[in-house]
GUMILUM-353031 format. One line per 4 residues: their letters; for each residue x, y, z of C-alpha. Coordinates in Angstrom, 2 decimals. Each point is the difference from the previous one (the first is absolute). Layout:
# residues N
A> X/Y/Z ~ ...;
This chain:
# residues 249
XXXX> 153.98/224.51/198.05 ~ -3.99/-1.46/0.60 ~ -0.78/0.23/-3.51 ~ 3.27/-1.45/-1.46;
XXXX> -0.73/-2.90/2.37 ~ -3.07/-0.33/-0.87 ~ 0.94/-0.01/-3.66 ~ 2.45/-2.12/0.20;
XXXX> -2.57/-2.94/2.07 ~ -2.02/0.36/-2.83 ~ 2.86/-1.08/-2.43 ~ 1.07/-2.63/2.44;
XXXX> -3.75/-1.28/-0.49 ~ 0.36/0.07/-2.99 ~ -2.81/2.95/-0.71 ~ 1.65/1.32/-2.77;
XXXX> -3.12/1.93/-1.07 ~ -0.68/0.85/3.64 ~ 3.40/1.38/0.49 ~ 0.46/2.42/-3.56;
XXXX> -3.38/1.75/0.80 ~ 0.66/0.24/3.74 ~ 3.64/1.34/-0.95 ~ -1.82/2.33/-2.80;
XXXX> -1.95/1.28/2.31 ~ 1.78/1.02/2.63 ~ 2.98/1.62/-2.52 ~ -3.17/2.18/-1.73;
XXXX> -1.06/3.23/0.86 ~ -2.17/-0.44/2.99 ~ -2.18/3.10/-0.44 ~ -0.74/-1.51/-3.33;
XXXX> -1.65/-3.10/1.66 ~ -2.94/0.86/0.22 ~ -1.67/-4.06/1.05 ~ -1.28/-1.07/3.08;
XXXX> 1.96/-2.80/1.87 ~ -2.67/-2.93/-1.89 ~ 0.95/1.51/-3.20 ~ 3.65/-0.08/0.49;
XXXX> -0.29/-3.42/1.02 ~ -1.93/-1.49/-2.71 ~ 1.87/1.64/-2.65 ~ 3.21/-2.24/1.92;
XXXX> -2.09/-3.22/0.01 ~ -1.16/0.71/-4.24 ~ 3.76/0.92/-0.55 ~ 0.72/-3.45/2.06;
XXXX> -2.51/-1.96/-1.76 ~ 0.45/1.13/-3.79 ~ 3.71/-0.73/0.43 ~ -0.60/-3.52/1.06;
XXXX> -2.46/-1.08/-1.90 ~ 2.53/1.64/-2.93 ~ 3.01/-2.63/1.30 ~ -2.84/-2.83/0.20;
XXXX> -0.77/0.57/-3.74 ~ 3.79/0.40/-1.04 ~ 0.37/-3.26/1.82 ~ -3.12/-1.94/-1.75;
XXXX> 0.96/1.52/-3.44 ~ 3.98/-1.56/0.70 ~ -1.49/-3.58/1.10 ~ -2.48/-0.20/-2.98;
XXXX> 3.10/0.56/-2.97 ~ -2.46/1.31/-2.43 ~ 2.24/-0.01/-3.40 ~ -2.12/3.03/-1.22;
XXXX> -0.06/3.27/1.83 ~ -3.76/0.20/-1.02 ~ -2.65/2.09/1.47 ~ -4.07/-0.65/-0.59;
XXXX> -0.27/3.99/-0.38 ~ 2.19/0.06/-3.06 ~ -1.13/-2.88/-2.06 ~ -0.31/0.81/-3.53;
XXXX> -4.28/-0.43/-1.39 ~ 0.89/1.32/-3.66 ~ 2.00/-2.75/-0.59 ~ -2.47/-2.41/-2.17;
XXXX> 0.66/-2.98/1.81 ~ -3.72/-0.55/1.04 ~ 1.05/1.49/3.95 ~ -3.19/0.24/1.78;
XXXX> 0.09/3.40/2.26 ~ -2.86/-1.20/2.08 ~ 1.73/-3.10/0.78 ~ 3.50/1.23/0.87;
XXXX> -2.59/2.59/1.97 ~ -1.64/-2.55/2.06 ~ 3.42/-2.08/0.47 ~ 1.56/3.07/1.04;
XXXX> -2.37/0.32/3.15 ~ 1.88/-3.96/0.99 ~ -3.24/-0.99/0.79 ~ 1.27/-3.11/-1.73;
XXXX> 3.10/-0.24/2.83 ~ -2.27/0.62/3.35 ~ -2.30/-2.99/-1.74 ~ 2.48/-2.17/-1.05;
XXXX> -1.01/-0.39/-3.99 ~ 3.05/-0.26/-2.91 ~ 0.36/2.00/-3.06 ~ 1.10/-1.61/-2.82;
XXXX> 1.82/2.46/-2.81 ~ 0.78/-1.73/-3.53 ~ 0.48/1.34/-3.50 ~ 3.23/-0.70/-2.58;
XXXX> 3.62/1.61/1.13 ~ 0.30/3.90/0.22 ~ -3.15/0.98/1.18 ~ 0.57/0.35/3.43;
XXXX> -1.05/-2.89/1.54 ~ 2.93/0.56/2.37 ~ -0.48/3.57/0.64 ~ -3.03/0.00/0.86;
XXXX> -0.21/-2.61/2.32 ~ 3.38/1.77/1.42 ~ -2.79/3.03/0.47 ~ -2.31/-1.63/2.24;
XXXX> 2.09/-1.78/2.34 ~ 1.40/3.59/0.29 ~ -3.21/1.35/1.18 ~ -1.12/-3.15/2.12;
XXXX> 3.46/1.36/1.86 ~ -1.05/3.18/0.37 ~ -3.33/-1.45/1.63 ~ 2.15/-1.86/2.48;
XXXX> 0.27/-3.56/-1.85 ~ 3.06/-1.65/-0.26 ~ 0.61/-1.45/-3.14 ~ 2.97/-2.53/-2.15;
XXXX> 0.53/0.62/-3.52 ~ 1.90/-3.24/-2.07 ~ 0.12/-1.62/-3.27 ~ -1.77/-3.68/0.10;
XXXX> 3.32/-1.30/-2.09 ~ 2.07/1.52/3.03 ~ -1.89/-1.22/2.91 ~ -0.62/-3.34/-1.08;
XXXX> 3.51/-0.12/-0.56 ~ 0.77/1.29/3.86 ~ -2.77/-3.17/1.32 ~ 2.08/-2.66/-2.01;
XXXX> 3.33/1.58/1.52 ~ -1.90/0.33/3.33 ~ -1.49/-3.55/0.13 ~ 3.97/-1.16/-0.90;
XXXX> 1.12/1.15/3.26 ~ -2.70/0.06/2.52 ~ -2.04/3.00/-0.32 ~ -3.25/-1.00/-1.50;
XXXX> -1.65/0.91/2.14 ~ 1.59/3.11/1.02 ~ -0.87/1.40/-2.95 ~ -3.28/-0.85/-0.75;
XXXX> -0.41/1.75/3.82 ~ 1.86/3.16/-1.66 ~ -2.44/-0.04/-3.48 ~ -3.43/-0.46/2.34;
XXXX> 0.76/3.47/1.78 ~ 0.06/2.71/-1.76 ~ -3.72/1.14/-0.50 ~ 0.72/0.61/-4.11;
XXXX> 2.47/-2.42/-1.49 ~ 0.80/0.73/-3.85 ~ 0.72/-2.94/-2.17 ~ 1.15/1.53/-3.24;
XXXX> 1.31/-1.30/-3.48 ~ -2.18/-3.20/0.68 ~ -0.54/-2.85/-2.33 ~ 3.27/1.06/-2.32;
XXXX> 0.50/-3.75/-0.17 ~ -1.80/-3.50/0.81 ~ 0.23/-0.78/3.38 ~ 1.43/-3.37/1.51;
XXXX> -1.73/-2.23/2.63 ~ 1.79/1.46/2.76 ~ -0.29/3.71/-1.30 ~ -3.77/-0.64/-0.02;
XXXX> 0.16/-1.39/3.40 ~ 1.89/2.40/1.77 ~ -2.50/2.59/-1.62 ~ -2.50/-1.75/1.35;
XXXX> 1.01/-0.06/3.33 ~ 0.66/4.35/-0.12 ~ -3.27/0.42/-1.43 ~ -1.56/-2.16/2.79;
XXXX> 1.61/1.81/2.10 ~ -0.97/3.17/-0.10 ~ -3.71/-1.00/-1.91 ~ -2.53/1.70/2.34;
XXXX> 2.51/1.72/1.85 ~ 2.50/2.43/-1.96 ~ -0.39/1.85/-3.59 ~ 2.10/-1.28/-2.58;
XXXX> 0.24/1.85/-2.99 ~ 1.23/-2.31/-3.93 ~ 1.28/1.88/-3.11 ~ 0.32/-2.46/-2.83;
XXXX> 0.62/0.20/-4.02 ~ -3.35/-2.69/-0.38 ~ -3.58/0.47/0.41 ~ -1.04/-1.93/3.01;
XXXX> -1.67/-2.32/-2.37 ~ 3.77/-1.24/-1.52 ~ 0.91/-0.57/4.56 ~ -1.54/-3.56/0.07;
XXXX> 1.94/-1.39/-2.66 ~ 3.58/1.74/1.69 ~ -0.79/-1.31/3.21 ~ -0.12/-3.63/-1.29;
XXXX> -1.66/-2.65/1.92 ~ -3.52/0.66/0.08 ~ -0.83/-0.82/3.56 ~ 2.51/2.49/1.03;
XXXX> -0.51/2.48/-2.14 ~ -3.68/0.44/0.88 ~ 0.80/0.38/3.27 ~ 2.31/3.34/-0.43;
XXXX> -2.60/1.25/-2.50 ~ -2.64/-0.56/2.43 ~ 2.14/1.72/2.60 ~ 1.48/2.58/-1.89;
XXXX> -2.97/1.14/-3.11 ~ -2.86/-0.42/2.53 ~ 0.53/3.12/1.45 ~ 1.43/2.05/-2.24;
XXXX> -0.39/3.32/-1.55 ~ 1.43/-0.51/-3.50 ~ 1.56/2.91/-1.87 ~ 0.91/-0.97/-3.57;
XXXX> 1.90/2.30/-2.01 ~ 0.48/0.16/-4.27 ~ 1.36/1.60/-2.32 ~ 2.53/0.59/-2.77;
XXXX> 2.60/2.38/1.21 ~ 1.32/-0.44/3.05 ~ 1.23/2.23/3.12 ~ 3.56/-0.65/-0.22;
XXXX> -0.40/1.08/-4.16 ~ -1.69/3.15/1.31 ~ 2.60/0.81/2.82 ~ 2.57/0.32/-2.56;
XXXX> -1.68/1.96/-2.36 ~ -0.81/2.46/2.97 ~ 3.90/-0.63/1.07 ~ 1.05/1.17/-3.68;
X> -2.22/2.96/-0.72;
């Protein structure tokens, strides 16, 4: 009776891992348990900690809204696209996140920019960091709508909060005056405080013309590029074609 009450109290306190380990121990054969009290209690705490960490990770991944289910351990280095294994291994340490640095991934369509960005974010989430994935055109549209309904400051605060923000598909079209100024606000709010990943089909040397007004362009690029790790993908056959061929076999 006491054991059942203890189990229910653990559940009520949301100590689910501790409760399950306690129940497994009480339901198991006593004669097989050679552990001391300290060892048993340590095992119970370990399970509680592990289950809590798992729930936190699931929550971080859910909030990140990743477009791809990507994992950095699954990167294909055999495909000829100029991807440097040593660079990715350094980024996998997430030191760039802790030091509030940026990552820029460029390359033509289909070379896996989005997948790589999501893989980096997934690893960051596993290391305890928060993240948010978004497409740059969609983001700028959301900011425009937010300004119209009086929520401009609120959306800027939301974008400044994640440890890693992904701006995918940057540079699909030239920016309007309002868009480049909104982008500057986002970049300024994160500069030196959080990390940003930008994925674009355009090489960085073309971004200044894309952004437009020179003063604003200089300000944006100084904040994005100066502390950025660069991944420049090159190649003819896209990863999409490779996946299609693999599926057909």
